[in-house]
PDB file of N, CA, C and O in Angstrom:
ATOM      1  N   MET A   1     108.538  78.331 111.705  1.00  0.00           N
ATOM      2  CA  MET A   1     108.246  79.103 112.864  1.00  0.00           C
ATOM      3  C   MET A   1     108.898  78.299 114.150  1.00  0.00           C
ATOM      4  O   MET A   1     109.458  77.203 114.129  1.00  0.00           O
ATOM      5  N   LYS A   2     108.678  79.092 115.174  1.00  0.00           N
ATOM      6  CA  LYS A   2     109.226  78.565 116.531  1.00  0.00           C
ATOM      7  C   LYS A   2     108.145  77.770 116.849  1.00  0.00           C
ATOM      8  O   LYS A   2     107.007  78.001 116.440  1.00  0.00           O
ATOM      9  N   PRO A   3     108.570  76.459 117.856  1.00  0.00           N
ATOM     10  CA  PRO A   3     107.387  75.625 118.322  1.00  0.00           C
ATOM     11  C   PRO A   3     106.514  76.298 119.085  1.00  0.00           C
ATOM     12  O   PRO A   3     105.399  75.777 119.082  1.00  0.00           O
ATOM     13  N   ASP A   4     106.640  77.518 119.907  1.00  0.00           N
ATOM     14  CA  ASP A   4     105.313  78.001 120.396  1.00  0.00           C
ATOM     15  C   ASP A   4     104.877  79.095 119.426  1.00  0.00           C
ATOM     16  O   ASP A   4     104.281  80.035 119.950  1.00  0.00           O
ATOM     17  N   LEU A   5     105.085  79.149 117.970  1.00  0.00           N
ATOM     18  CA  LEU A   5     104.607  80.226 117.343  1.00  0.00           C
ATOM     19  C   LEU A   5     104.875  81.594 117.572  1.00  0.00           C
ATOM     20  O   LEU A   5     104.166  82.480 117.094  1.00  0.00           O
ATOM     21  N   SER A   6     106.023  81.846 118.395  1.00  0.00           N
ATOM     22  CA  SER A   6     106.000  83.426 118.831  1.00  0.00           C
ATOM     23  C   SER A   6     107.079  84.111 117.948  1.00  0.00           C
ATOM     24  O   SER A   6     107.586  85.192 118.248  1.00  0.00           O
ATOM     25  N   GLY A   7     107.374  83.433 116.892  1.00  0.00           N
ATOM     26  CA  GLY A   7     108.128  83.920 115.938  1.00  0.00           C
ATOM     27  C   GLY A   7     108.652  83.229 115.025  1.00  0.00           C
ATOM     28  O   GLY A   7     108.330  82.045 114.927  1.00  0.00           O
ATOM     29  N   THR A   8     109.711  83.883 114.018  1.00  0.00           N
ATOM     30  CA  THR A   8     110.150  82.973 112.839  1.00  0.00           C
ATOM     31  C   THR A   8     111.640  82.382 113.203  1.00  0.00           C
ATOM     32  O   THR A   8     112.381  82.792 114.096  1.00  0.00           O
ATOM     33  N   VAL A   9     111.890  81.276 112.247  1.00  0.00           N
ATOM     34  CA  VAL A   9     113.316  81.071 112.666  1.00  0.00           C
ATOM     35  C   VAL A   9     113.696  80.813 111.237  1.00  0.00           C
ATOM     36  O   VAL A   9     113.116  80.154 110.375  1.00  0.00           O
ATOM     37  N   GLY A  10     115.147  81.700 111.190  1.00  0.00           N
ATOM     38  CA  GLY A  10     115.577  81.659 109.528  1.00  0.00           C
ATOM     39  C   GLY A  10     114.910  82.707 108.609  1.00  0.00           C
ATOM     40  O   GLY A  10     114.012  83.458 108.988  1.00  0.00           O
ATOM     41  N   GLU A  11     115.431  82.688 107.376  1.00  0.00           N
ATOM     42  CA  GLU A  11     114.799  83.729 106.548  1.00  0.00           C
ATOM     43  C   GLU A  11     113.265  83.297 105.792  1.00  0.00           C
ATOM     44  O   GLU A  11     113.036  82.105 105.587  1.00  0.00           O
ATOM     45  N   GLY A  12     112.332  84.275 105.433  1.00  0.00           N
ATOM     46  CA  GLY A  12     111.296  83.684 104.836  1.00  0.00           C
ATOM     47  C   GLY A  12     111.543  83.281 103.514  1.00  0.00           C
ATOM     48  O   GLY A  12     112.583  83.690 102.996  1.00  0.00           O
ATOM     49  N   LYS A  13     110.797  82.564 102.870  1.00  0.00           N
ATOM     50  CA  LYS A  13     110.851  81.952 101.376  1.00  0.00           C
ATOM     51  C   LYS A  13     109.844  81.878 100.501  1.00  0.00           C
ATOM     52  O   LYS A  13     108.996  80.987 100.564  1.00  0.00           O
ATOM     53  N   LEU A  14     109.848  83.034  99.390  1.00  0.00           N
ATOM     54  CA  LEU A  14     108.608  82.831  98.672  1.00  0.00           C
ATOM     55  C   LEU A  14     108.180  81.564  97.880  1.00  0.00           C
ATOM     56  O   LEU A  14     109.054  81.121  97.135  1.00  0.00           O
ATOM     57  N   LEU A  15     107.236  81.034  97.901  1.00  0.00           N
ATOM     58  CA  LEU A  15     106.877  79.836  97.407  1.00  0.00           C
ATOM     59  C   LEU A  15     106.016  80.277  95.922  1.00  0.00           C
ATOM     60  O   LEU A  15     106.410  79.798  94.859  1.00  0.00           O
ATOM     61  N   PHE A  16     105.080  81.017  95.947  1.00  0.00           N
ATOM     62  CA  PHE A  16     104.101  81.335  94.723  1.00  0.00           C
ATOM     63  C   PHE A  16     103.723  82.988  95.084  1.00  0.00           C
ATOM     64  O   PHE A  16     103.886  83.638  96.116  1.00  0.00           O
ATOM     65  N   ARG A  17     103.271  83.271  94.037  1.00  0.00           N
ATOM     66  CA  ARG A  17     102.527  84.575  94.057  1.00  0.00           C
ATOM     67  C   ARG A  17     100.719  83.961  93.654  1.00  0.00           C
ATOM     68  O   ARG A  17     100.439  83.215  92.716  1.00  0.00           O
ATOM     69  N   ALA A  18      99.839  84.480  94.557  1.00  0.00           N
ATOM     70  CA  ALA A  18      98.588  83.969  94.180  1.00  0.00           C
ATOM     71  C   ALA A  18      98.335  84.508  92.866  1.00  0.00           C
ATOM     72  O   ALA A  18      97.731  83.708  92.152  1.00  0.00           O
ATOM     73  N   SER A  19      98.622  85.675  92.291  1.00  0.00           N
ATOM     74  CA  SER A  19      98.366  86.120  91.250  1.00  0.00           C
ATOM     75  C   SER A  19      98.725  85.643  90.102  1.00  0.00           C
ATOM     76  O   SER A  19      98.325  86.050  89.011  1.00  0.00           O
ATOM     77  N   GLU A  20      99.566  84.678  90.317  1.00  0.00           N
ATOM     78  CA  GLU A  20     100.190  83.817  89.007  1.00  0.00           C
ATOM     79  C   GLU A  20      99.380  82.456  88.307  1.00  0.00           C
ATOM     80  O   GLU A  20      99.671  81.850  87.276  1.00  0.00           O
ATOM     81  N   ALA A  21      98.436  82.258  89.119  1.00  0.00           N
ATOM     82  CA  ALA A  21      97.477  80.950  89.159  1.00  0.00           C
ATOM     83  C   ALA A  21      96.351  81.599  88.043  1.00  0.00           C
ATOM     84  O   ALA A  21      95.718  82.630  88.272  1.00  0.00           O
ATOM     85  N   PRO A  22      96.242  80.889  86.943  1.00  0.00           N
ATOM     86  CA  PRO A  22      95.372  81.179  85.940  1.00  0.00           C
ATOM     87  C   PRO A  22      93.921  81.287  86.634  1.00  0.00           C
ATOM     88  O   PRO A  22      93.160  81.943  85.922  1.00  0.00           O
ATOM     89  N   ARG A  23      93.433  80.910  87.608  1.00  0.00           N
ATOM     90  CA  ARG A  23      92.177  81.081  87.966  1.00  0.00           C
ATOM     91  C   ARG A  23      92.069  82.482  88.697  1.00  0.00           C
ATOM     92  O   ARG A  23      90.955  82.851  89.070  1.00  0.00           O
ATOM     93  N   SER A  24      93.064  83.195  88.895  1.00  0.00           N
ATOM     94  CA  SER A  24      93.028  84.371  89.468  1.00  0.00           C
ATOM     95  C   SER A  24      92.978  85.770  88.577  1.00  0.00           C
ATOM     96  O   SER A  24      93.185  86.941  88.895  1.00  0.00           O
ATOM     97  N   ARG A  25      92.593  85.107  87.258  1.00  0.00           N
ATOM     98  CA  ARG A  25      92.059  86.025  86.145  1.00  0.00           C
ATOM     99  C   ARG A  25      90.851  86.338  85.965  1.00  0.00           C
ATOM    100  O   ARG A  25      90.148  85.379  86.285  1.00  0.00           O
ATOM    101  N   GLU A  26      90.116  87.396  85.532  1.00  0.00           N
ATOM    102  CA  GLU A  26      89.122  87.705  84.909  1.00  0.00           C
ATOM    103  C   GLU A  26      88.931  88.178  83.583  1.00  0.00           C
ATOM    104  O   GLU A  26      89.987  88.579  83.095  1.00  0.00           O
ATOM    105  N   LYS A  27      87.806  88.282  82.726  1.00  0.00           N
ATOM    106  CA  LYS A  27      87.587  89.183  81.804  1.00  0.00           C
ATOM    107  C   LYS A  27      86.933  90.473  82.103  1.00  0.00           C
ATOM    108  O   LYS A  27      85.996  90.566  82.897  1.00  0.00           O
ATOM    109  N   ASP A  28      87.530  91.638  81.343  1.00  0.00           N
ATOM    110  CA  ASP A  28      86.867  92.957  81.487  1.00  0.00           C
ATOM    111  C   ASP A  28      85.772  92.991  80.225  1.00  0.00           C
ATOM    112  O   ASP A  28      85.386  92.049  79.533  1.00  0.00           O
ATOM    113  N   GLU A  29      85.439  94.272  80.171  1.00  0.00           N
ATOM    114  CA  GLU A  29      84.117  94.369  79.610  1.00  0.00           C
ATOM    115  C   GLU A  29      84.454  94.111  78.024  1.00  0.00           C
ATOM    116  O   GLU A  29      83.560  93.917  77.200  1.00  0.00           O
ATOM    117  N   ASN A  30      85.936  94.133  77.674  1.00  0.00           N
ATOM    118  CA  ASN A  30      86.046  93.913  76.152  1.00  0.00           C
ATOM    119  C   ASN A  30      86.616  92.526  76.014  1.00  0.00           C
ATOM    120  O   ASN A  30      87.245  92.233  74.997  1.00  0.00           O
ATOM    121  N   GLY A  31      86.412  91.586  77.067  1.00  0.00           N
ATOM    122  CA  GLY A  31      86.867  90.135  76.859  1.00  0.00           C
ATOM    123  C   GLY A  31      88.266  90.062  76.956  1.00  0.00           C
ATOM    124  O   GLY A  31      88.840  89.054  76.543  1.00  0.00           O
ATOM    125  N   LYS A  32      88.971  91.116  77.513  1.00  0.00           N
ATOM    126  CA  LYS A  32      90.474  91.008  77.739  1.00  0.00           C
ATOM    127  C   LYS A  32      90.462  90.579  79.137  1.00  0.00           C
ATOM    128  O   LYS A  32      89.616  90.903  79.971  1.00  0.00           O
ATOM    129  N   ASP A  33      91.868  89.528  79.389  1.00  0.00           N
ATOM    130  CA  ASP A  33      92.062  89.318  80.641  1.00  0.00           C
ATOM    131  C   ASP A  33      92.839  90.131  81.369  1.00  0.00           C
ATOM    132  O   ASP A  33      93.940  90.528  80.988  1.00  0.00           O
ATOM    133  N   VAL A  34      92.230  90.464  82.617  1.00  0.00           N
ATOM    134  CA  VAL A  34      92.866  91.004  83.729  1.00  0.00           C
ATOM    135  C   VAL A  34      92.822  90.512  84.972  1.00  0.00           C
ATOM    136  O   VAL A  34      91.947  89.827  85.502  1.00  0.00           O
ATOM    137  N   PRO A  35      94.190  91.054  85.542  1.00  0.00           N
ATOM    138  CA  PRO A  35      94.387  90.162  87.170  1.00  0.00           C
ATOM    139  C   PRO A  35      93.173  90.671  87.991  1.00  0.00           C
ATOM    140  O   PRO A  35      92.668  91.790  87.907  1.00  0.00           O
ATOM    141  N   ASN A  36      92.790  89.640  88.809  1.00  0.00           N
ATOM    142  CA  ASN A  36      92.109  90.086  90.053  1.00  0.00           C
ATOM    143  C   ASN A  36      93.029  90.288  91.270  1.00  0.00           C
ATOM    144  O   ASN A  36      94.231  90.023  91.266  1.00  0.00           O
ATOM    145  N   LYS A  37      92.363  90.768  92.277  1.00  0.00           N
ATOM    146  CA  LYS A  37      93.041  91.286  93.105  1.00  0.00           C
ATOM    147  C   LYS A  37      93.326  89.915  94.328  1.00  0.00           C
ATOM    148  O   LYS A  37      92.385  89.123  94.382  1.00  0.00           O
ATOM    149  N   VAL A  38      94.139  89.708  94.967  1.00  0.00           N
ATOM    150  CA  VAL A  38      94.009  88.414  95.705  1.00  0.00           C
ATOM    151  C   VAL A  38      94.473  88.781  97.127  1.00  0.00           C
ATOM    152  O   VAL A  38      95.649  88.999  97.419  1.00  0.00           O
ATOM    153  N   THR A  39      93.377  88.830  98.030  1.00  0.00           N
ATOM    154  CA  THR A  39      93.475  89.502  99.303  1.00  0.00           C
ATOM    155  C   THR A  39      93.808  88.472 100.514  1.00  0.00           C
ATOM    156  O   THR A  39      94.414  88.793 101.537  1.00  0.00           O
ATOM    157  N   ASP A  40      93.293  87.149 100.210  1.00  0.00           N
ATOM    158  CA  ASP A  40      93.547  86.010 101.165  1.00  0.00           C
ATOM    159  C   ASP A  40      95.029  85.815 101.528  1.00  0.00           C
ATOM    160  O   ASP A  40      95.905  86.058 100.698  1.00  0.00           O
ATOM    161  N   GLY A  41      95.265  85.446 102.569  1.00  0.00           N
ATOM    162  CA  GLY A  41      96.714  84.521 103.068  1.00  0.00           C
ATOM    163  C   GLY A  41      96.409  84.173 104.267  1.00  0.00           C
ATOM    164  O   GLY A  41      95.404  84.375 104.949  1.00  0.00           O
ATOM    165  N   PRO A  42      97.823  83.379 104.546  1.00  0.00           N
ATOM    166  CA  PRO A  42      97.815  82.703 106.031  1.00  0.00           C
ATOM    167  C   PRO A  42      97.992  84.025 107.052  1.00  0.00           C
ATOM    168  O   PRO A  42      98.293  85.147 106.642  1.00  0.00           O
ATOM    169  N   PHE A  43      97.797  83.749 108.181  1.00  0.00           N
ATOM    170  CA  PHE A  43      97.791  84.702 109.324  1.00  0.00           C
ATOM    171  C   PHE A  43      97.809  84.092 110.653  1.00  0.00           C
ATOM    172  O   PHE A  43      97.030  83.145 110.764  1.00  0.00           O
ATOM    173  N   LEU A  44      98.623  84.445 111.885  1.00  0.00           N
ATOM    174  CA  LEU A  44      98.139  83.739 113.167  1.00  0.00           C
ATOM    175  C   LEU A  44      97.160  84.643 113.808  1.00  0.00           C
ATOM    176  O   LEU A  44      97.165  85.867 113.675  1.00  0.00           O
ATOM    177  N   PHE A  45      96.235  83.891 114.583  1.00  0.00           N
ATOM    178  CA  PHE A  45      95.096  84.351 115.263  1.00  0.00           C
ATOM    179  C   PHE A  45      95.701  84.649 116.507  1.00  0.00           C
ATOM    180  O   PHE A  45      96.711  84.045 116.864  1.00  0.00           O
ATOM    181  N   VAL A  46      95.149  85.566 117.227  1.00  0.00           N
ATOM    182  CA  VAL A  46      95.728  85.536 118.433  1.00  0.00           C
ATOM    183  C   VAL A  46      94.233  86.009 119.411  1.00  0.00           C
ATOM    184  O   VAL A  46      93.413  86.916 119.274  1.00  0.00           O
ATOM    185  N   THR A  47      94.396  84.882 120.423  1.00  0.00           N
ATOM    186  CA  THR A  47      92.935  85.118 121.230  1.00  0.00           C
ATOM    187  C   THR A  47      93.112  85.921 122.392  1.00  0.00           C
ATOM    188  O   THR A  47      94.215  86.342 122.744  1.00  0.00           O
ATOM    189  N   GLY A  48      91.886  86.175 123.083  1.00  0.00           N
ATOM    190  CA  GLY A  48      91.795  87.345 123.958  1.00  0.00           C
ATOM    191  C   GLY A  48      92.805  86.892 125.004  1.00  0.00           C
ATOM    192  O   GLY A  48      93.127  87.920 125.599  1.00  0.00           O
ATOM    193  N   THR A  49      93.358  86.021 125.436  1.00  0.00           N
ATOM    194  CA  THR A  49      94.486  85.967 126.102  1.00  0.00           C
ATOM    195  C   THR A  49      95.883  86.354 125.709  1.00  0.00           C
ATOM    196  O   THR A  49      96.704  86.612 126.589  1.00  0.00           O
ATOM    197  N   GLY A  50      96.146  86.400 124.643  1.00  0.00           N
ATOM    198  CA  GLY A  50      97.230  86.655 123.882  1.00  0.00           C
ATOM    199  C   GLY A  50      97.992  85.509 123.172  1.00  0.00           C
ATOM    200  O   GLY A  50      99.049  85.548 122.542  1.00  0.00           O
ATOM    201  N   ARG A  51      97.173  84.494 123.446  1.00  0.00           N
ATOM    202  CA  ARG A  51      97.855  83.061 122.720  1.00  0.00           C
ATOM    203  C   ARG A  51      97.654  83.166 121.148  1.00  0.00           C
ATOM    204  O   ARG A  51      96.652  83.496 120.514  1.00  0.00           O
ATOM    205  N   ARG A  52      98.776  82.825 120.765  1.00  0.00           N
ATOM    206  CA  ARG A  52      98.933  82.825 118.994  1.00  0.00           C
ATOM    207  C   ARG A  52      98.275  81.200 118.388  1.00  0.00           C
ATOM    208  O   ARG A  52      98.709  80.124 118.800  1.00  0.00           O
ATOM    209  N   ALA A  53      97.480  81.300 117.643  1.00  0.00           N
ATOM    210  CA  ALA A  53      96.988  79.923 117.177  1.00  0.00           C
ATOM    211  C   ALA A  53      97.169  80.067 115.882  1.00  0.00           C
ATOM    212  O   ALA A  53      96.885  79.149 115.113  1.00  0.00           O
TER     213      ALA A  53
END
């Protein structure tokens, strides 16, 4: 990120996929492991004045 959080510097890099974590699995009605849907992720918050935090 740029120091003022206004954009990125360089190319993005995939660190990991949340769906790869063992805890991201659940059992279906037959006891079979199935993946959960992972919806959380990091994001920038934009204040009412437009400042990014």
